[in-house]
C-alpha positions in Angstrom: -167.5 -53.5 64.9 -168.6 -55.6 62.0 -172.3 -56.4 61.3 -171.7 -59.9 62.8 -170.6 -58.5 66.0 -173.5 -56.1 66.2 -175.9 -59.1 65.7 -174.1 -60.9 68.5 -174.2 -58.0 71.0 -177.9 -57.4 70.1 -178.8 -61.0 70.4 -180.4 -61.0 66.9 -180.3 -64.3 65.0 -178.2 -64.2 61.8 -179.3 -65.6 58.6 -177.7 -69.0 58.0 -176.1 -69.6 54.5 -178.4 -71.8 52.5 -175.5 -74.2 51.7 -174.7 -75.0 55.3 -176.2 -77.5 57.6 -176.9 -77.5 61.3 -176.8 -80.1 64.2 -180.1 -81.5 65.0 -179.4 -81.1 68.8 -176.6 -80.3 71.2 -176.0 -84.1 71.9 -175.3 -84.7 68.2 -172.7 -81.9 68.2 -171.2 -83.2 71.5 -170.9 -86.8 70.0 -169.5 -85.4 66.7 -167.0 -83.0 68.5 -166.0 -85.9 71.0 -165.4 -88.2 67.9 -163.0 -85.6 66.5 -161.2 -85.2 69.7 -160.8 -89.1 70.5 -159.1 -90.4 67.5 -155.8 -92.3 67.3 -154.4 -89.7 69.7 -156.5 -91.1 72.7 -156.2 -94.8 72.1 -152.7 -95.1 70.4 -150.8 -92.0 71.4 -151.7 -91.3 74.9 -151.1 -94.8 76.3 -147.7 -94.9 74.8 -146.6 -91.4 76.0 -148.0 -92.2 79.4 -145.8 -95.3 79.5 -142.8 -93.6 78.3 -143.3 -91.0 81.0 -143.9 -93.3 83.9 -147.8 -93.0 84.4 -149.2 -91.4 87.5 -148.0 -87.7 87.6 -147.9 -87.6 83.9 -151.6 -88.2 83.8 -152.3 -85.5 86.5 -150.2 -83.1 84.6 -152.1 -83.9 81.5 -155.5 -83.4 83.1 -154.4 -80.0 84.4 -153.2 -79.0 80.8 -156.6 -80.1 79.4 -158.4 -77.8 81.9 -156.1 -74.7 81.8 -155.0 -74.6 78.2 -156.7 -76.8 75.9 -160.5 -76.1 77.1 -160.0 -72.4 77.0 -158.8 -72.6 73.3 -161.7 -74.9 72.3 -164.3 -72.7 73.6 -162.8 -70.0 71.5 -162.7 -72.1 68.5 -166.4 -73.1 68.8 -167.5 -69.6 69.6 -165.6 -68.3 66.6 -167.5 -70.8 64.3 -170.9 -70.2 66.1 -170.6 -66.3 65.7 -169.8 -66.2 62.0 -171.4 -69.5 60.7 -168.3 -69.9 58.6 -165.2 -72.2 58.3 -161.8 -70.8 59.6 -160.9 -68.5 56.8 -164.2 -67.0 56.2 -164.6 -66.7 60.1 -161.7 -64.5 60.6 -162.6 -62.5 57.3 -166.1 -61.8 58.7 -164.9 -60.8 62.2 -161.6 -58.8 61.6 -159.5 -57.0 59.2 -157.4 -59.0 56.8 -154.3 -59.5 59.0 -156.1 -62.2 61.1 -156.9 -64.4 58.0 -153.5 -65.9 58.3 -154.7 -67.7 61.3 -157.7 -69.4 59.4 -155.3 -70.2 56.5 -152.9 -71.8 59.1 -155.8 -73.9 60.4 -156.9 -75.2 57.0 -153.3 -76.0 56.0 -152.6 -77.8 59.2 -155.9 -79.8 58.8 -154.9 -80.7 55.1 -151.4 -81.8 56.1 -152.3 -83.8 59.2 -154.8 -85.6 57.2 -152.4 -86.3 54.4 -150.5 -88.7 56.7 -153.2 -89.3 59.2 -155.0 -91.4 56.6 -152.0 -93.5 56.1 -151.8 -94.2 60.0 -155.6 -94.8 60.0 -155.3 -97.4 57.1 -153.1 -99.4 59.5 -156.0 -99.7 61.7 -158.1 -101.3 59.0 -155.1 -103.6 58.1 -154.9 -104.7 61.6 -158.7 -105.2 61.8 -158.4 -107.5 58.8 -155.5 -109.3 60.4 -157.3 -109.8 63.6 -160.5 -111.1 61.7 -158.5 -113.5 59.5 -156.3 -114.8 62.3 -153.2 -113.2 61.3 -152.7 -111.9 64.7 -153.2 -115.3 66.6 -150.6 -117.7 67.9 -147.9 -117.2 70.4 -145.2 -115.8 68.1 -143.5 -113.4 70.3 -142.8 -109.7 70.2 -140.1 -109.9 67.4 -142.7 -111.7 65.1 -145.2 -109.1 65.6 -142.6 -106.3 65.2 -141.7 -107.9 61.9 -145.4 -107.8 60.8 -145.7 -103.9 61.7 -142.3 -103.2 60.1 -143.4 -105.2 56.9 -146.6 -103.0 56.8 -144.7 -99.9 57.2 -142.2 -100.8 54.5 -144.8 -101.8 51.9 -145.9 -98.6 49.8 -148.6 -100.6 47.9 -150.3 -101.8 51.1 -150.1 -98.4 52.6 -151.6 -96.7 49.6 -154.4 -99.3 49.4 -155.5 -98.9 53.0 -155.0 -95.2 52.7 -157.4 -95.0 49.7 -159.9 -97.2 51.5 -159.9 -95.0 54.7 -160.3 -91.8 52.5 -163.3 -93.5 50.7 -165.0 -94.4 54.0 -164.5 -90.8 55.3 -165.7 -89.4 52.0 -168.9 -91.4 52.2 -169.7 -90.0 55.6 -168.9 -86.3 54.9 -170.7 -86.4 51.7 -173.9 -87.1 53.5 -173.9 -83.8 55.0 -174.0 -82.5 58.6 -176.9 -84.4 60.0 -177.4 -87.3 57.6 -173.7 -87.8 57.4 -171.5 -86.7 60.1 -173.9 -86.5 63.1 -175.6 -89.8 62.1 -172.1 -91.5 61.9 -170.8 -90.0 65.2 -174.1 -90.8 66.9 -173.4 -94.5 66.4 -169.6 -94.6 66.4 -168.9 -92.8 69.8 -171.4 -95.1 71.8 -169.9 -98.1 70.1 -166.4 -97.0 71.0 -167.6 -96.6 74.7 -169.0 -100.0 74.7 -166.1 -101.8 73.1 -163.7 -100.0 75.4 -165.8 -100.8 78.6 -165.9 -104.5 77.4 -162.2 -104.4 77.0 -161.7 -102.9 80.4 -164.0 -105.5 82.0 -161.6 -108.3 80.3 -158.5 -106.4 81.6 -160.0 -106.2 85.1 -160.3 -110.0 85.3 -156.7 -110.4 84.6 -153.8 -110.7 86.9 -152.1 -107.4 86.0 -155.1 -105.3 86.6 -154.0 -103.9 90.2 -150.7 -103.1 88.9 -152.0 -101.4 85.7 -154.3 -99.1 87.8 -151.6 -98.1 90.1 -149.4 -97.3 87.1 -152.0 -95.1 85.5 -153.5 -93.5 88.6 -150.7 -93.7 91.3 -148.8 -90.7 92.0 -145.2 -91.8 91.2 -143.2 -89.5 89.1 -139.8 -91.1 88.8 -139.9 -91.1 85.2 -141.5 -87.6 84.7 -139.2 -85.0 83.5 -139.5 -81.3 82.4 -139.8 -82.7 78.7 -142.6 -85.0 79.9 -144.6 -82.0 81.3 -144.2 -80.2 77.9 -145.3 -83.4 76.2 -148.4 -83.6 78.3 -149.1 -80.0 77.4 -148.6 -80.5 73.8 -150.8 -83.7 73.7 -153.5 -82.0 75.6 -153.5 -79.4 72.7 -153.2 -81.9 69.9 -156.1 -84.6 71.2 -158.9 -82.1 71.1 -158.2 -81.2 67.4 -157.2 -77.8 68.2 -155.4 -75.4 65.8 -156.7 -77.2 62.6 -160.0 -75.7 62.3 -162.1 -78.7 63.2 -163.9 -77.1 66.2 -164.3 -73.8 64.4 -166.3 -75.8 61.4 -168.2 -77.7 63.9 -169.1 -74.6 65.9 -170.3 -73.0 62.6 -173.1 -75.7 62.5 -174.5 -74.6 66.1 -177.4 -72.3 66.6 -176.7 -68.9 68.0 -178.0 -69.8 71.4 -176.5 -73.3 71.7 -174.5 -73.7 74.9 -170.7 -73.7 73.8 -169.2 -73.6 77.2 -171.1 -76.8 78.5 -170.6 -78.5 75.1 -166.9 -78.0 75.3 -166.8 -79.5 78.8 -168.7 -82.5 77.6 -166.3 -83.1 74.7 -163.2 -82.7 76.8 -164.7 -85.0 79.4 -165.5 -87.8 76.9 -162.2 -87.6 75.3 -160.3 -87.7 78.7 -162.6 -90.5 79.6 -161.7 -92.5 76.5 -157.9 -91.8 76.9 -158.0 -93.2 80.4 -160.0 -96.2 79.6 -157.4 -96.9 76.8 -154.7 -96.8 79.4 -156.6 -98.8 82.1 -157.2 -101.6 79.3 -153.9 -101.7 77.6 -151.5 -101.6 80.6 -153.1 -104.4 82.8 -152.9 -106.6 79.7 -149.4 -105.6 79.2 -148.4 -106.3 82.9 -150.3 -109.6 82.9 -148.1 -111.0 80.1 -144.8 -109.6 81.5 -144.4 -106.9 78.8 -143.0 -103.4 79.3 -145.2 -100.2 79.4 -142.6 -97.9 77.6 -142.7 -99.6 74.3 -143.3 -96.3 72.6 -145.4 -96.0 69.2 -145.2 -99.8 68.9 -147.1 -100.3 72.0 -150.5 -100.8 70.3 -149.3 -102.3 67.1 -146.8 -104.9 68.7 -147.1 -105.2 72.4 -150.9 -105.2 72.5 -151.0 -108.1 69.7 -148.5 -110.1 71.6 -150.7 -109.9 74.8 -154.0 -110.9 72.7 -152.3 -113.8 71.2 -151.7 -115.4 74.6 -155.2 -114.5 75.9 -158.2 -117.0 76.0 -160.5 -115.9 73.2 -157.6 -113.6 72.2 -158.8 -113.3 68.5 -162.1 -112.0 69.6 -160.5 -109.5 71.9 -158.1 -108.4 69.3 -160.9 -107.7 66.7 -162.9 -105.7 69.3 -159.6 -103.6 70.1 -158.7 -102.9 66.4 -162.3 -102.2 65.5 -162.5 -99.6 68.3 -159.2 -98.0 67.1 -160.7 -97.9 63.7 -163.9 -96.3 64.8 -161.9 -93.8 66.7 -159.6 -92.9 63.6 -162.7 -92.5 61.3 -164.6 -90.1 63.8 -161.5 -88.0 63.9 -160.7 -88.0 60.1 -164.4 -87.1 59.3 -164.0 -83.9 61.3 -160.7 -82.7 59.7 -161.9 -84.0 56.2 -165.1 -81.6 56.8 -162.7 -78.6 57.6 -161.3 -78.8 53.9 -164.8 -79.5 52.5 -166.4 -76.8 54.2 -163.7 -74.4 53.1 -164.3 -75.4 49.4 -168.0 -74.9 49.8 -167.7 -71.5 51.6 -164.9 -70.0 49.6 -165.5 -71.5 46.1 -169.4 -72.1 46.3 -169.0 -75.7 45.4 -171.7 -78.4 46.0 -170.9 -80.7 49.0 -170.3 -83.8 46.6 -168.0 -82.1 44.3 -166.0 -80.5 47.2 -165.8 -84.1 49.0 -164.5 -85.7 45.9 -162.0 -82.9 45.1 -160.7 -82.8 48.7 -160.5 -86.6 48.8 -158.5 -86.8 45.5 -156.2 -83.9 46.7 -155.5 -85.7 50.0 -154.6 -89.0 48.3 -152.2 -87.5 46.2 -150.7 -85.5 49.0 -150.7 -88.6 51.2 -148.6 -90.7 48.7 -145.0 -89.4 50.1 -146.2 -90.7 53.5 -147.2 -93.9 52.2 -144.0 -94.3 50.5 -141.9 -93.1 53.4 -141.8 -96.6 55.4 -139.2 -98.3 53.1 -137.6 -98.1 49.8 -140.6 -97.8 47.6 -141.2 -96.5 44.0 -138.1 -94.3 44.0 -135.8 -96.8 45.9 -132.6 -95.7 47.7 -132.4 -92.2 45.8 -135.8 -91.2 47.2 -134.7 -92.2 50.7 -131.5 -90.5 50.5 -133.2 -87.2 49.1 -135.6 -87.1 51.9 -132.8 -87.5 54.6 -131.0 -84.6 52.9 -133.8 -82.3 52.6 -135.5 -82.9 55.9 -132.8 -84.1 58.1 -130.9 -87.3 58.8 -133.2 -90.2 59.8 -136.3 -88.0 59.0 -138.5 -89.0 56.0 -141.4 -87.2 54.5 -143.8 -88.7 57.0 -141.8 -87.5 59.9 -141.2 -84.2 58.5 -145.1 -83.4 57.7 -145.9 -84.7 61.1 -143.3 -82.3 62.7 -144.4 -79.3 60.9 -148.0 -79.9 61.5 -147.8 -80.9 65.1 -144.9 -78.4 66.3 -145.6 -75.3 64.0 -149.0 -75.1 62.4 -151.1 -76.3 65.3 -149.6 -74.5 68.1 -149.5 -71.2 66.1 -153.0 -71.9 64.9 -154.3 -72.3 68.5 -152.2 -69.4 69.8 -153.7 -67.3 67.1 -157.2 -68.1 68.1 -156.4 -67.3 71.8 -154.8 -64.0 71.0 -157.5 -62.9 68.7 -160.3 -63.6 71.4 -158.0 -62.2 74.1 -157.1 -59.0 72.2 -158.2 -58.9 68.7 -162.1 -58.8 69.2 -164.3 -56.2 70.8 -164.8 -57.0 74.4 -168.7 -56.5 74.1 -169.0 -58.8 71.5 -166.7 -61.5 73.0 -168.6 -61.4 76.3 -171.9 -61.7 74.6 -170.8 -64.6 72.7 -169.5 -66.5 75.7 -172.4 -65.7 77.9 -175.0 -66.5 75.1 -177.0 -69.8 75.9 -174.8 -71.0 78.8 -175.5 -71.1 82.6 -171.9 -70.5 83.4 -171.4 -67.0 82.2 -169.7 -66.2 85.6 -166.6 -68.1 84.3 -166.3 -65.4 81.5 -163.5 -63.3 83.0 -161.6 -66.6 84.1 -161.7 -67.7 80.6 -160.3 -64.4 79.3 -157.5 -64.3 81.8 -156.5 -67.9 80.9 -156.5 -67.0 77.1 -154.3 -63.8 77.9 -151.9 -64.9 80.6 -151.6 -68.8 80.6 -152.5 -70.1 77.1 -149.8 -68.1 75.3 -146.9 -68.9 77.4 -147.8 -72.4 77.5 -148.3 -72.9 73.6 -144.9 -71.0 73.1 -143.1 -73.2 75.5 -144.2 -76.3 73.6 -143.0 -74.7 70.4 -139.8 -73.9 71.9 -139.3 -77.5 73.2 -140.2 -78.9 69.9 -137.4 -76.9 68.2 -135.0 -77.7 70.9 -134.6 -74.2 72.5 -135.9 -75.4 76.0 
């Protein structure tokens, strides 16, 4: 047993590295972690996959996946960070022999790759916020006009690169402020703001003609469109939405005190993320139904169908601004958390100052994200580039699609699976139990948590992976 495990078992506080910060309170941690979890996955992706899978039963399956798969992994990630006071790679090196370090490297690599294209998508939210403010989304122009607006942005490499750089700069400014003065202060403002805006939008949706149908679609138990593939999609999204497998929760957990309650905090974070996901659905679908649009529009639901509805509403420009501001806020809280994974790794492993680590990480991510910014059309390299990406990554799949595929379907699942297996089988039982019970009133759940990590999480994560590669 390592010295860290002995410290945990004997409940002796460990010395925190001088270069690392600490959350000022559990509320600060919960809001920061909730901001990480919410992101575009809750407000953009969850509504459109709910729409394509028929609502109702899909939502119920998703909630079960959150409770039985995602939350146990999240508890393990937070405990790993809290026990070691290190980012992912250092955490595994501290608690185990070298063979487990690959899980830490997977997490950091996944976080970096996800951010390389996530900054491009986040930049779209800034662009649409600007369009909403300047009236670019106003006027009854129909779905085809808004589809052309979105396609034009997607195919414009210069616009993508500009908004990508703007979002990186915004994220860098927050993370450079440190744990308390930067990340925590930002999330204490952004997450309540997001809730307020979402509730205001829900109130507006509730006053419309489509609210009853929207509620029935989201909460009614009708599963005509739910398939086995839909169940696996719900499982995969429950994993992705809580920022699991990319080191964010390990890193955020490393800023907790030894006796901070990781179990209750995890439940609060998962609850907030689920609440905002449901609020997004209960806001979007009533508006969609009120104006005769379809719920199964896919990824274009937010960037095409929703602007069509806002354009027809009284005071639609105001509501469009509020909606895309909330989308930008969610994206920022999420990018901050994953950016901190990369920054924290540089601080821990290379003893860099926070400012220098942020600048280096931001520059590297901008360069790594350029192919994603170029992938929407025929950018700098023209048709040859498009032909090359199709040849290398598969027909119809460009660099953007390829990186998303590798990160979401390979790196994140295997990272989460590695965390689960490490806590289920690779760590001393006494240290694991002491870590779980320390600071929480829910120590009686310990053996249920271990059982889920051993027998439910591994087959669930493996099934998502096998489905993603077409084997089931």
